[in-house]
C-alpha positions as CSV (number, residue, x, y, z in Angstrom):
1,M,88.3,100.2,129.8
2,T,90.4,99.0,126.9
3,I,93.4,96.7,126.6
4,G,95.2,97.6,123.4
5,N,92.2,97.7,121.0
6,I,90.0,95.4,123.1
7,K,87.0,97.4,124.5
8,L,85.6,96.0,127.7
9,G,83.2,98.7,128.8
10,D,82.8,100.0,132.3
11,Y,83.6,98.0,135.3
12,P,84.7,94.8,133.5
13,L,84.8,91.5,135.4
14,F,87.7,89.1,134.8
15,L,87.9,85.4,135.5
16,A,91.3,84.6,137.0
17,P,93.5,81.9,135.4
18,M,93.5,78.9,137.7
19,E,95.3,75.6,137.3
20,D,92.9,72.6,136.7
21,I,89.9,75.0,137.1
22,T,89.6,77.5,134.2
23,D,89.3,74.9,131.5
24,P,87.0,75.5,128.5
25,S,84.0,74.0,130.2
26,F,84.3,76.2,133.2
27,R,85.0,79.2,131.0
28,F,81.8,78.4,129.1
29,V,79.5,78.7,132.2
30,C,81.4,81.8,133.5
31,K,80.9,83.5,130.1
32,Q,77.2,82.6,130.2
33,N,77.0,84.2,133.5
34,G,78.6,87.5,132.5
35,A,82.4,87.2,132.8
36,D,83.8,90.0,130.5
37,F,87.3,88.6,130.1
38,M,88.7,85.2,130.8
39,Y,92.1,83.3,130.7
40,T,93.2,79.8,130.0
41,E,94.8,77.9,132.8
42,F,98.3,79.2,133.2
43,I,100.9,77.4,130.9
44,S,104.5,76.5,131.6
45,S,106.8,77.9,129.0
46,D,109.1,74.9,129.4
47,G,106.2,72.5,128.8
48,L,105.0,74.5,125.8
49,I,108.4,74.7,124.0
50,R,109.0,71.0,124.6
51,D,105.5,70.2,123.1
52,G,104.3,68.8,126.3
53,E,100.8,67.4,125.9
54,K,99.2,69.0,128.9
55,S,100.7,72.4,128.1
56,V,99.7,72.3,124.4
57,R,96.2,71.2,125.3
58,K,95.7,74.4,127.3
59,L,96.1,76.5,124.1
60,D,92.7,75.4,122.9
61,I,90.4,78.4,122.8
62,Y,87.0,78.9,121.2
63,D,85.1,81.7,119.7
64,F,82.4,81.7,122.4
65,E,84.8,82.7,125.1
66,R,86.4,85.8,123.4
67,P,88.0,88.0,124.4
68,I,90.4,85.6,126.1
69,G,94.1,85.6,127.2
70,I,96.7,82.9,127.4
71,Q,98.8,83.2,130.5
72,L,102.4,82.0,130.6
73,Y,104.9,81.4,133.4
74,G,108.6,80.6,133.4
75,H,112.0,81.7,134.7
76,L,114.1,81.9,131.5
77,T,113.6,84.8,129.1
78,E,114.5,82.8,126.0
79,A,112.0,80.1,126.8
80,M,109.3,82.6,127.7
81,V,109.7,84.5,124.4
82,E,109.6,81.3,122.4
83,A,106.5,80.2,124.4
84,A,104.8,83.6,123.8
85,L,105.4,83.2,120.0
86,I,103.8,79.7,120.1
87,A,100.9,81.0,122.2
88,E,100.4,83.8,119.7
89,E,99.7,81.2,117.0
90,A,96.7,80.0,118.9
91,K,95.2,83.5,118.3
92,P,94.3,84.6,121.8
93,D,93.4,88.3,122.3
94,I,96.3,88.9,124.7
95,I,99.4,87.3,126.1
96,D,99.5,87.5,129.9
97,I,102.7,86.9,132.0
98,N,102.3,85.3,135.3
99,F,104.5,86.9,138.0
100,G,102.0,86.1,140.7
101,C,101.7,82.3,141.3
102,P,103.0,81.7,144.9
103,V,103.1,77.9,144.7
104,K,106.5,76.7,146.1
105,K,107.6,74.5,143.2
106,I,107.0,77.5,140.8
107,A,108.2,80.4,142.9
108,N,111.3,78.7,144.2
109,R,112.5,78.2,140.6
110,G,112.2,82.0,140.1
111,A,109.0,81.8,138.0
112,G,105.6,83.2,139.0
113,A,105.8,85.3,142.2
114,G,109.4,84.1,142.4
115,M,110.2,86.8,139.9
116,L,109.5,89.4,142.6
117,R,112.9,88.5,144.0
118,N,114.6,89.5,140.7
119,I,113.0,92.7,139.5
120,P,115.7,93.4,136.8
121,L,115.0,90.0,135.2
122,M,111.2,90.5,135.5
123,I,111.6,93.8,133.6
124,S,114.0,92.5,130.9
125,M,111.8,89.4,130.3
126,T,108.7,91.4,130.0
127,S,110.3,93.9,127.6
128,A,111.6,91.0,125.5
129,I,108.1,89.4,125.2
130,V,106.5,92.8,124.4
131,R,109.0,93.2,121.5
132,A,108.6,89.7,120.2
133,V,104.8,89.4,119.8
134,K,102.2,91.5,118.0
135,L,99.4,91.0,120.5
136,P,98.9,93.1,123.6
137,V,101.0,91.9,126.5
138,T,99.7,92.2,130.1
139,V,101.1,91.2,133.5
140,K,99.6,89.6,136.7
141,T,101.6,90.0,139.8
142,R,101.5,90.5,143.6
143,I,102.2,93.5,145.9
144,G,105.6,92.1,146.7
145,W,107.6,89.2,147.9
146,D,107.0,89.7,151.6
147,D,106.2,92.4,154.1
148,D,109.7,93.9,153.8
149,N,109.4,94.1,150.1
150,R,105.9,95.5,149.2
151,N,107.3,97.4,146.3
152,I,104.4,97.1,143.7
153,V,104.1,100.9,143.1
154,E,107.7,101.1,141.8
155,V,107.5,97.7,140.0
156,A,104.2,98.6,138.3
157,E,105.8,101.8,136.9
158,M,108.8,99.8,135.5
159,L,106.5,97.2,134.0
160,Q,104.4,99.9,132.3
161,D,107.6,101.3,130.8
162,T,108.2,98.0,129.0
163,G,105.1,98.5,126.9
164,I,102.5,96.3,128.6
165,K,98.9,97.2,128.1
166,A,97.4,96.4,131.5
167,I,98.5,95.1,134.9
168,T,96.6,92.9,137.4
169,I,97.6,93.0,141.0
170,H,96.7,90.4,143.6
171,G,96.7,92.2,147.0
172,R,98.9,89.7,148.9
173,T,102.6,89.1,149.1
174,R,104.1,85.9,147.9
175,A,104.8,85.0,151.6
176,Q,101.1,85.2,152.4
177,L,100.1,82.7,149.8
178,Y,96.3,82.9,150.0
179,K,96.2,83.5,153.7
180,G,95.3,86.7,155.6
181,T,93.6,89.6,153.9
182,A,94.4,91.1,150.5
183,D,95.8,94.7,150.9
184,W,93.9,96.8,148.4
185,T,95.4,100.0,149.6
186,L,98.5,99.2,147.6
187,I,96.5,98.3,144.5
188,G,94.8,101.7,144.9
189,A,98.2,103.4,145.3
190,V,99.2,101.9,141.9
191,K,96.0,103.0,140.3
192,N,96.2,106.6,141.7
193,N,99.9,107.0,140.9
194,P,99.9,109.9,138.4
195,R,102.6,108.1,136.3
196,M,100.3,105.1,135.6
197,K,98.4,105.3,132.4
198,I,97.6,101.7,131.7
199,P,94.5,99.9,133.2
200,V,94.9,98.5,136.7
201,I,92.9,95.4,137.6
202,G,92.5,94.4,141.2
203,N,92.4,90.9,142.5
204,G,91.9,89.3,146.0
205,D,89.0,88.5,148.3
206,I,86.3,89.5,145.8
207,D,83.5,87.3,147.1
208,G,80.3,89.0,146.0
209,P,78.6,92.2,144.7
210,L,79.1,94.3,147.8
211,R,82.8,93.7,147.9
212,A,83.2,94.2,144.2
213,K,81.5,97.6,144.3
214,E,83.6,98.7,147.3
215,M,86.8,98.0,145.4
216,F,85.6,99.9,142.3
217,V,84.4,102.9,144.4
218,R,87.1,103.1,147.1
219,Y,90.2,102.3,145.0
220,G,89.2,103.4,141.5
221,V,90.5,100.3,139.8
222,D,89.6,99.8,136.1
223,G,88.5,96.2,136.5
224,I,88.3,93.4,139.1
225,M,89.5,89.8,138.8
226,I,87.7,87.0,140.5
227,G,89.3,83.6,141.3
228,R,88.5,81.2,144.0
229,A,85.1,82.7,144.8
230,S,83.9,81.7,141.3
231,V,84.6,77.9,141.8
232,G,81.1,76.3,142.1
233,R,79.6,79.8,141.9
234,P,79.9,81.0,138.2
235,W,76.8,83.1,138.8
236,I,79.0,85.5,140.9
237,F,79.6,87.4,137.7
238,R,75.9,87.8,137.0
239,D,75.3,88.9,140.6
240,I,78.0,91.5,140.5
241,R,77.0,92.9,137.1
242,H,73.4,93.2,138.2
243,Y,74.3,95.0,141.4
244,L,76.7,97.4,139.7
245,S,74.0,98.2,137.1
246,T,70.9,98.4,139.3
247,G,72.0,98.6,143.0
248,E,69.8,95.5,143.6
249,L,71.1,92.3,145.1
250,L,69.9,89.1,143.4
251,P,68.8,86.2,145.5
252,E,71.0,83.1,145.6
253,P,70.1,80.8,142.7
254,T,67.6,78.0,143.5
255,V,68.9,74.4,143.5
256,S,67.1,73.9,140.2
257,E,69.0,76.8,138.7
258,K,72.3,75.4,140.1
259,A,71.5,71.9,138.7
260,F,70.9,73.4,135.2
261,L,74.3,75.1,135.4
262,A,76.0,72.0,136.8
263,I,74.6,69.9,133.9
264,S,75.6,72.5,131.3
265,H,79.1,72.5,132.8
266,F,79.3,68.7,132.9
267,E,78.2,68.3,129.3
268,K,80.8,70.8,128.1
269,S,83.5,68.9,130.1
270,L,82.5,65.7,128.3
271,E,82.6,67.5,125.0
272,F,86.0,69.1,125.4
273,K,87.9,66.2,127.2
274,E,88.5,62.6,126.5
275,G,87.6,59.6,128.7
276,K,87.4,59.8,132.5
277,R,89.5,63.0,132.6
278,S,86.3,64.9,132.0
279,I,84.8,63.3,135.1
280,F,87.8,63.6,137.4
281,E,88.3,67.2,136.6
282,M,84.7,68.1,137.2
283,R,84.6,66.8,140.7
284,R,85.9,69.9,142.4
285,H,83.2,71.9,140.6
286,L,80.3,69.5,141.3
287,S,81.1,69.4,145.0
288,N,80.8,73.2,145.2
289,Y,77.7,73.7,143.1
290,F,75.5,72.3,145.9
291,R,77.6,73.4,148.9
292,G,75.4,74.3,151.8
293,L,72.6,71.7,151.3
294,P,71.7,70.1,154.6
295,H,72.3,66.3,155.1
296,F,74.1,66.2,151.8
297,K,77.1,64.1,152.8
298,E,75.9,60.8,151.3
299,T,74.7,62.3,148.1
300,R,77.9,64.3,147.7
301,L,80.0,61.1,148.1
302,R,78.0,59.5,145.3
303,L,78.5,62.5,143.1
304,L,82.2,62.6,143.7
305,T,82.9,58.8,143.3
306,S,80.8,57.9,140.3
307,L,82.6,57.2,137.0
308,E,79.6,57.0,134.7
309,P,78.2,60.1,133.0
310,D,74.6,58.8,133.1
311,E,74.9,58.1,136.8
312,I,76.2,61.6,137.5
313,R,73.4,63.1,135.4
314,S,70.9,61.0,137.4
315,I,72.3,62.2,140.8
316,I,72.1,65.8,139.7
317,H,68.5,65.2,138.6
318,E,67.8,63.7,142.0
319,I,69.2,66.7,143.8
320,E,67.0,69.0,141.6
321,Q,63.9,66.9,142.3
322,K,64.5,66.8,146.0
323,W,65.4,70.5,146.6
324,G,63.9,72.3,143.6
325,D,63.3,75.9,144.6
326,F,65.4,75.7,147.8
327,R,68.0,78.4,148.2
328,T,71.1,77.9,150.4
329,E,72.1,80.8,152.5
330,E,75.1,82.7,151.2
331,K,77.2,84.0,154.1
332,T,78.3,87.2,152.3
333,P,79.8,89.8,154.6
334,V,78.6,93.3,154.6
335,Y,81.2,95.9,153.5
336,T,81.0,99.6,153.9
337,I,81.6,101.9,150.9
């Protein structure tokens, strides 16, 4: 699979852009575990053109994480074009447009998945960005606004005609948010549409190796994107890659292996962020690294309330010493292929 001139090999695995999650420290451990392509947290075009500190900070990218994309969202074409030009100066490998975020405050303004209610604007905005930047432009979107408007096959054709180099499709409507089941049949319909020539990346409900292989085999997608299932489980990329290559399912990592990853992640967070922000923003990850340990409530509370790096390191070390080679049981469903 290629995006523009970026060669990603067979069956590439993408880390989804997620607000307050896919920061450089999390991208570091996901890359170590085999993610082929990653994205920054998505960035508001309005915040970027106004030089907002949080938005500008998200432009920071590092050589270790390439290839990497910067994803932008907004509802005004002029602002999105200006933001894309600013993002291009950060030298990512692609510019990605977010037409998929279902969050109310974003979608109700007409940005993210809200653009699915204004397809002409979606197409004209995408075309303007493609013309403005030199980097490959890609799009992430959903199968439609609601069950009465599941129009992704037609929309994908129109987006392709603007000159984008790949499309990622989340198999839910905006109305579903993250509820229910992702409909991969429509993702497959886009991929198998004879008019489609660009790579199609599928997203939604990929929770492990069996599900990943099913989506590649059944629907023929060029790549898959993993989002929520990677939080606290960066080894999901390693597990999927190993299964796709060998047909063998790897065992769940031991607690010692998870502790090593958690410490690596935490140290990178301290390196990339200032002050207590590095600790606050690690908490959601730390709580997930050791999910499933029995009688863990008290230790978990200590882990999530400590404000001192040395104390957090000590707690993780205690967890490793106590549980060592123990493996929690992953409740991965069995899928047919």
